[in-house]
C-alpha positions as a Python dict, from the first residue, in 0.01 Angstrom:
ca = {
    (1, 'X'): (0, 0, 0),
    (2, 'X'): (-78, 254, -272),
    (3, 'X'): (217, 415, -446),
    (4, 'X'): (263, 778, -350),
    (5, 'X'): (185, 1042, -614),
    (6, 'X'): (513, 1172, -757),
    (7, 'X'): (344, 1505, -825),
    (8, 'X'): (271, 1521, -449),
    (9, 'X'): (-61, 1697, -504),
    (10, 'X'): (-147, 1609, -143),
    (11, 'X'): (154, 1796, -6),
    (12, 'X'): (91, 2094, -232),
    (13, 'X'): (-270, 2118, -114),
    (14, 'X'): (-199, 2067, 255),
    (15, 'X'): (100, 2301, 270),
    (16, 'X'): (4, 2579, 28),
    (17, 'X'): (-374, 2541, -21),
    (18, 'X'): (-319, 2519, -397),
    (19, 'X'): (-485, 2259, -621),
    (20, 'X'): (-226, 2083, -837),
    (21, 'X'): (-484, 1968, -1092),
    (22, 'X'): (-584, 2330, -1156),
    (23, 'X'): (-220, 2442, -1175),
    (24, 'X'): (-135, 2164, -1418),
    (25, 'X'): (-435, 2241, -1638),
    (26, 'X'): (-339, 2605, -1677),
    (27, 'X'): (41, 2609, -1672),
    (28, 'X'): (97, 2545, -2044),
    (29, 'X'): (-101, 2858, -2129),
    (30, 'X'): (50, 3068, -1850),
    (31, 'X'): (324, 3326, -1914),
    (32, 'X'): (670, 3259, -1774),
    (33, 'X'): (641, 3560, -1547),
    (34, 'X'): (323, 3418, -1395),
    (35, 'X'): (474, 3071, -1369),
    (36, 'X'): (759, 3211, -1161),
    (37, 'X'): (506, 3383, -939),
    (38, 'X'): (355, 3037, -901),
    (39, 'X'): (701, 2897, -823),
    (40, 'X'): (718, 3144, -535),
    (41, 'X'): (365, 3067, -415),
    (42, 'X'): (443, 2694, -407),
    (43, 'X'): (733, 2763, -169),
    (44, 'X'): (918, 2434, -109),
    (45, 'X'): (654, 2221, -283),
    (46, 'X'): (757, 2239, -650),
    (47, 'X'): (737, 1912, -843),
    (48, 'X'): (918, 1787, -1152),
    (49, 'X'): (643, 1876, -1397),
    (50, 'X'): (630, 2238, -1285),
    (51, 'X'): (1011, 2269, -1291),
    (52, 'X'): (1033, 2120, -1641),
    (53, 'X'): (760, 2355, -1766),
    (54, 'X'): (966, 2658, -1660),
    (55, 'X'): (1290, 2505, -1788),
    (56, 'X'): (1132, 2475, -2132),
    (57, 'X'): (1056, 2847, -2158),
    (58, 'X'): (1290, 3057, -2376),
    (59, 'X'): (1265, 3356, -2142),
    (60, 'X'): (1310, 3166, -1815),
    (61, 'X'): (1671, 3281, -1762),
    (62, 'X'): (1569, 3645, -1810),
    (63, 'X'): (1306, 3620, -1537),
    (64, 'X'): (1532, 3418, -1309),
    (65, 'X'): (1803, 3683, -1334),
    (66, 'X'): (1562, 3947, -1205),
    (67, 'X'): (1446, 3718, -927),
    (68, 'X'): (1796, 3616, -811),
    (69, 'X'): (1912, 3978, -810),
    (70, 'X'): (1618, 4078, -590),
    (71, 'X'): (1725, 4035, -229),
    (72, 'X'): (1372, 3992, -98),
    (73, 'X'): (1346, 3634, -226),
    (74, 'X'): (1642, 3496, -29),
    (75, 'X'): (1542, 3522, 341),
    (76, 'X'): (1336, 3249, 507),
    (77, 'X'): (1073, 3509, 594),
    (78, 'X'): (1054, 3647, 239),
    (79, 'X'): (829, 3551, -54),
    (80, 'X'): (852, 3176, -109),
    (81, 'X'): (1020, 3136, 232),
    (82, 'X'): (1363, 3144, 69),
    (83, 'X'): (1298, 2847, -161),
    (84, 'X'): (1240, 3031, -489),
    (85, 'X'): (1607, 3108, -573),
    (86, 'X'): (1710, 2758, -462),
    (87, 'X'): (1458, 2606, -702),
    (88, 'X'): (1574, 2854, -967),
    (89, 'X'): (1938, 2742, -964),
    (90, 'X'): (1827, 2380, -1005),
    (91, 'X'): (1609, 2477, -1300),
    (92, 'X'): (1905, 2663, -1454),
    (93, 'X'): (2090, 2330, -1451),
    (94, 'X'): (1796, 2176, -1639),
    (95, 'X'): (1806, 2454, -1901),
    (96, 'X'): (2181, 2399, -1962),
    (97, 'X'): (2222, 2698, -2194),
    (98, 'X'): (2519, 2935, -2201),
    (99, 'X'): (2305, 3209, -2046),
    (100, 'X'): (2185, 2973, -1773),
    (101, 'X'): (2545, 2881, -1685),
    (102, 'X'): (2643, 3248, -1681),
    (103, 'X'): (2361, 3326, -1438),
    (104, 'X'): (2453, 3036, -1210),
    (105, 'X'): (2814, 3157, -1198),
    (106, 'X'): (2695, 3511, -1126),
    (107, 'X'): (2482, 3373, -843),
    (108, 'X'): (2791, 3206, -696),
    (109, 'X'): (2984, 3528, -743),
    (110, 'X'): (2738, 3768, -584),
    (111, 'X'): (2505, 3551, -376),
    (112, 'X'): (2744, 3304, -214),
    (113, 'X'): (2642, 3405, 138),
    (114, 'X'): (2276, 3360, 52),
    (115, 'X'): (2338, 3019, -104),
    (116, 'X'): (2501, 2918, 225),
    (117, 'X'): (2538, 2539, 252),
    (118, 'X'): (2379, 2487, -92),
    (119, 'X'): (2700, 2634, -240),
    (120, 'X'): (2933, 2371, -97),
    (121, 'X'): (2690, 2079, -95),
    (122, 'X'): (2494, 2110, -421),
    (123, 'X'): (2618, 2368, -669),
    (124, 'X'): (2916, 2165, -797),
    (125, 'X'): (2668, 1901, -911),
    (126, 'X'): (2456, 2165, -1084),
    (127, 'X'): (2762, 2293, -1270),
    (128, 'X'): (2846, 1934, -1367),
    (129, 'X'): (2502, 1905, -1530),
    (130, 'X'): (2602, 2165, -1791),
    (131, 'X'): (2850, 1920, -1940),
    (132, 'X'): (3173, 1973, -2132),
    (133, 'X'): (3073, 2322, -2252),
    (134, 'X'): (3109, 2441, -1893),
    (135, 'X'): (3480, 2358, -1867),
    (136, 'X'): (3622, 2679, -2016),
    (137, 'X'): (3386, 2916, -1829),
    (138, 'X'): (3465, 2730, -1507),
    (139, 'X'): (3838, 2763, -1565),
    (140, 'X'): (3797, 3134, -1618),
    (141, 'X'): (3589, 3159, -1301),
    (142, 'X'): (3847, 2976, -1090),
    (143, 'X'): (4137, 3206, -1181),
    (144, 'X'): (3955, 3514, -1049),
    (145, 'X'): (4142, 3598, -728),
    (146, 'X'): (3874, 3850, -625),
    (147, 'X'): (3622, 3570, -566),
    (148, 'X'): (3549, 3414, -229),
    (149, 'X'): (3746, 3093, -178),
    (150, 'X'): (3450, 2859, -140),
    (151, 'X'): (3282, 2985, -456),
    (152, 'X'): (3603, 2922, -654),
    (153, 'X'): (3647, 2582, -492),
    (154, 'X'): (3293, 2481, -588),
    (155, 'X'): (3395, 2547, -949),
    (156, 'X'): (3717, 2343, -915),
    (157, 'X'): (3515, 2053, -775),
    (158, 'X'): (3286, 2076, -1078),
    (159, 'X'): (3589, 2069, -1309),
    (160, 'X'): (3712, 1748, -1146),
    (161, 'X'): (3366, 1592, -1181),
    (162, 'X'): (3352, 1684, -1548),
    (163, 'X'): (3698, 1539, -1611),
    (164, 'X'): (3598, 1213, -1443),
    (165, 'X'): (3310, 1185, -1685),
    (166, 'X'): (3542, 1273, -1975),
    (167, 'X'): (3880, 1101, -1921),
    (168, 'X'): (4036, 1290, -2213),
    (169, 'X'): (4004, 1608, -2003),
    (170, 'X'): (4169, 1465, -1692),
    (171, 'X'): (4526, 1582, -1748),
    (172, 'X'): (4420, 1928, -1867),
    (173, 'X'): (4198, 1986, -1563),
    (174, 'X'): (4455, 1841, -1323),
    (175, 'X'): (4727, 2072, -1456),
    (176, 'X'): (4488, 2366, -1428),
    (177, 'X'): (4427, 2291, -1059),
    (178, 'X'): (4800, 2247, -994),
    (179, 'X'): (4861, 2587, -1153),
    (180, 'X'): (4592, 2739, -931),
    (181, 'X'): (4756, 2579, -627),
    (182, 'X'): (5094, 2726, -718),
    (183, 'X'): (4980, 3076, -816),
    (184, 'X'): (4694, 3169, -582),
    (185, 'X'): (4757, 3413, -303),
    (186, 'X'): (4455, 3282, -113),
    (187, 'X'): (4571, 3008, 125),
    (188, 'X'): (4214, 2911, 208),
    (189, 'X'): (4146, 2849, -161),
    (190, 'X'): (4475, 2657, -194),
    (191, 'X'): (4368, 2440, 100),
    (192, 'X'): (4045, 2356, -82),
    (193, 'X'): (4211, 2298, -420),
    (194, 'X'): (4435, 2023, -280),
    (195, 'X'): (4124, 1836, -168),
    (196, 'X'): (3987, 1852, -523),
    (197, 'X'): (4324, 1735, -658),
    (198, 'X'): (4295, 1435, -425),
    (199, 'X'): (3980, 1329, -612),
    (200, 'X'): (4200, 1230, -907),
    (201, 'X'): (4364, 957, -696),
    (202, 'X'): (4689, 1024, -881),
    (203, 'X'): (5004, 1001, -666),
    (204, 'X'): (5202, 1203, -922),
    (205, 'X'): (5055, 1520, -767),
    (206, 'X'): (5213, 1454, -425),
    (207, 'X'): (5537, 1648, -489),
    (208, 'X'): (5337, 1963, -568),
    (209, 'X'): (5120, 1912, -261),
    (210, 'X'): (5421, 1842, -38),
    (211, 'X'): (5585, 2163, -156),
    (212, 'X'): (5268, 2361, -80),
    (213, 'X'): (5265, 2226, 275),
    (214, 'X'): (5639, 2289, 319),
    (215, 'X'): (5601, 2651, 206),
    (216, 'X'): (5310, 2714, 443),
    (217, 'X'): (5057, 2767, 166),
    (218, 'X'): (4803, 2526, 318),
    (219, 'X'): (4583, 2570, 625),
    (220, 'X'): (4635, 2234, 794),
    (221, 'X'): (4310, 2257, 989),
    (222, 'X'): (4139, 2183, 655),
    (223, 'X'): (4339, 1864, 606),
    (224, 'X'): (4683, 1736, 702),
    (225, 'X'): (4930, 1617, 441),
    (226, 'X'): (4913, 1265, 586),
    (227, 'X'): (4533, 1248, 561),
    (228, 'X'): (4541, 1395, 212),
    (229, 'X'): (4780, 1123, 97),
    (230, 'X'): (4547, 861, 245),
    (231, 'X'): (4258, 1014, 54),
    (232, 'X'): (4452, 1003, -273),
    (233, 'X'): (4535, 637, -219),
    (234, 'X'): (4181, 546, -112),
    (235, 'X'): (3840, 549, -275),
    (236, 'X'): (3630, 676, 14),
    (237, 'X'): (3499, 972, -184),
    (238, 'X'): (3312, 773, -449),
    (239, 'X'): (2975, 823, -280),
    (240, 'X'): (3030, 1198, -268),
    (241, 'X'): (3121, 1199, -636),
    (242, 'X'): (2811, 1000, -730),
    (243, 'X'): (2597, 1237, -526),
    (244, 'X'): (2728, 1534, -723),
    (245, 'X'): (2655, 1358, -1052),
    (246, 'X'): (2281, 1318, -986),
    (247, 'X'): (2020, 1461, -1221),
    (248, 'X'): (1922, 1816, -1103),
    (249, 'X'): (1560, 1713, -1160),
    (250, 'X'): (1590, 1488, -853),
    (251, 'X'): (1574, 1803, -643),
    (252, 'X'): (1202, 1817, -734),
    (253, 'X'): (1127, 1451, -660),
    (254, 'X'): (875, 1360, -394),
    (255, 'X'): (1142, 1183, -190),
    (256, 'X'): (1368, 1488, -180),
    (257, 'X'): (1092, 1742, -120),
    (258, 'X'): (950, 1527, 159),
    (259, 'X'): (1295, 1508, 314),
    (260, 'X'): (1330, 1886, 307),
    (261, 'X'): (975, 1920, 439),
    (262, 'X'): (1049, 1691, 733),
    (263, 'X'): (1367, 1879, 814),
    (264, 'X'): (1181, 2210, 795),
    (265, 'X'): (898, 2077, 1014),
    (266, 'X'): (1129, 1930, 1278),
    (267, 'X'): (1313, 2261, 1298),
    (268, 'X'): (986, 2443, 1364),
    (269, 'X'): (897, 2195, 1639),
    (270, 'X'): (1229, 2210, 1825),
    (271, 'X'): (1213, 2168, 2201),
    (272, 'X'): (1391, 2454, 2375),
    (273, 'X'): (1324, 2327, 2728),
    (274, 'X'): (1687, 2223, 2770),
    (275, 'X'): (1793, 2590, 2774),
    (276, 'X'): (1678, 2625, 3134),
    (277, 'X'): (1643, 2954, 3320),
    (278, 'X'): (1776, 3269, 3153),
    (279, 'X'): (1863, 3415, 3496),
    (280, 'X'): (2242, 3485, 3509),
    (281, 'X'): (2238, 3349, 3864),
    (282, 'X'): (2097, 3018, 3742),
    (283, 'X'): (2291, 2710, 3848),
    (284, 'X'): (2277, 2588, 3490),
    (285, 'X'): (2571, 2380, 3379),
    (286, 'X'): (2853, 2581, 3217),
    (287, 'X'): (2824, 2365, 2908),
    (288, 'X'): (2460, 2467, 2862),
    (289, 'X'): (2544, 2833, 2913),
    (290, 'X'): (2808, 2806, 2645),
    (291, 'X'): (2555, 2653, 2404),
    (292, 'X'): (2294, 2918, 2481),
    (293, 'X'): (2528, 3190, 2359),
    (294, 'X'): (2558, 3030, 2015),
    (295, 'X'): (2334, 3199, 1758),
    (296, 'X'): (2073, 2986, 1579),
    (297, 'X'): (2228, 3060, 1239),
    (298, 'X'): (2591, 3026, 1344),
    (299, 'X'): (2791, 2713, 1249),
    (300, 'X'): (2742, 2433, 1499),
    (301, 'X'): (3048, 2397, 1727),
    (302, 'X'): (3046, 2021, 1671),
    (303, 'X'): (3202, 2083, 1329),
    (304, 'X'): (2928, 1915, 1127),
    (305, 'X'): (2906, 2214, 892),
    (306, 'X'): (2535, 2259, 959),
    (307, 'X'): (2380, 2565, 1118),
    (308, 'X'): (2346, 2529, 1496),
    (309, 'X'): (1965, 2527, 1467),
    (310, 'X'): (1980, 2230, 1229),
    (311, 'X'): (2231, 2028, 1428),
    (312, 'X'): (2287, 2017, 1805),
    (313, 'X'): (2047, 2292, 1907),
    (314, 'X'): (1763, 2147, 2112),
    (315, 'X'): (1929, 1810, 2156),
    (316, 'X'): (2022, 1675, 2496),
    (317, 'X'): (2360, 1544, 2392),
    (318, 'X'): (2648, 1789, 2412),
    (319, 'X'): (2820, 1895, 2098),
    (320, 'X'): (3141, 1739, 2234),
    (321, 'X'): (2995, 1392, 2180),
    (322, 'X'): (2874, 1497, 1836),
    (323, 'X'): (3219, 1631, 1758),
    (324, 'X'): (3359, 1280, 1780),
    (325, 'X'): (3116, 1144, 1521),
    (326, 'X'): (3211, 1092, 1158),
    (327, 'X'): (3168, 1408, 953),
    (328, 'X'): (3105, 1483, 589),
    (329, 'X'): (3423, 1655, 457),
    (330, 'X'): (3220, 1911, 266),
    (331, 'X'): (3014, 1992, 575),
    (332, 'X'): (3333, 2048, 774),
    (333, 'X'): (3451, 2292, 510),
    (334, 'X'): (3121, 2478, 533),
    (335, 'X'): (3167, 2510, 908),
    (336, 'X'): (3514, 2655, 855),
    (337, 'X'): (3373, 2889, 594),
    (338, 'X'): (3113, 3027, 830),
    (339, 'X'): (3362, 3051, 1116),
    (340, 'X'): (3612, 3243, 906),
    (341, 'X'): (3344, 3484, 790),
    (342, 'X'): (3239, 3547, 1149),
    (343, 'X'): (3600, 3610, 1250),
    (344, 'X'): (3637, 3854, 962),
    (345, 'X'): (3336, 4052, 1081),
    (346, 'X'): (3481, 4069, 1433),
}
């Protein structure tokens, strides 16, 4: 069986109508502004070579700042179908300059809602890619009490990742997180910080954590003290840590793009037949009625952390059975994030 083309010229042609050979032949002579227009035109289907070409441009951050600030690029029905800013933040992590880090932090600060699940699932790894020079800016970011809790917690996760890669920084970062735990007025943020502290697997932090629980500074729905202690003693989070430490360039690999493509395609082909009759007098099961009232973009009630449309929507099994399945801790946090935002709007 022939090896698949890592440039996925076939996918680019079939999904966008663009010829990769022509793009590749011209891109070295193309201005950065035009390359980013090409980034938008390619939608999801941006490969490593194209990403690296933009990352190598001195003015890439300037153009990305304008793009990220422009709200039209974020929605799924906008230019690039919402993929352009997502590709942009991964390219910022390839650039690794001070200005690139500043823009990524600004994106977390002002575009957290637009980043959605990418914030909690991917951005910590992108921050990690900036290396040791990111530690001080991240510390400064995390002490800002005006920031949304999940944006700050993404930065604390990145700090822990960086300290794991640089053992000499461990104690300094751990003490910084303990100080945040003891001084923040945001109990949601405190509840996330203790989970990052658990990644150190250092039992010496337990007195501080116990005190936070005793004083009611932790939302126990995020994690109980007993489960947190088990996490500190265990090593179950190693896979999550390794995932965050991946090369940002992997985002543009054929394997990853195909995975996103398949997810996007399956979403478009969802079967809605299970919804039944919309008539209020329908004899539809109460469970189905309850599911029908859930918005497509709301967090799935099963607690997976995914949007309803990307989880239980369109599936025959009830979300109660899904609720009993094993969940990704970060996904559960995302679900709580979305639920708390919805409650705030109400």
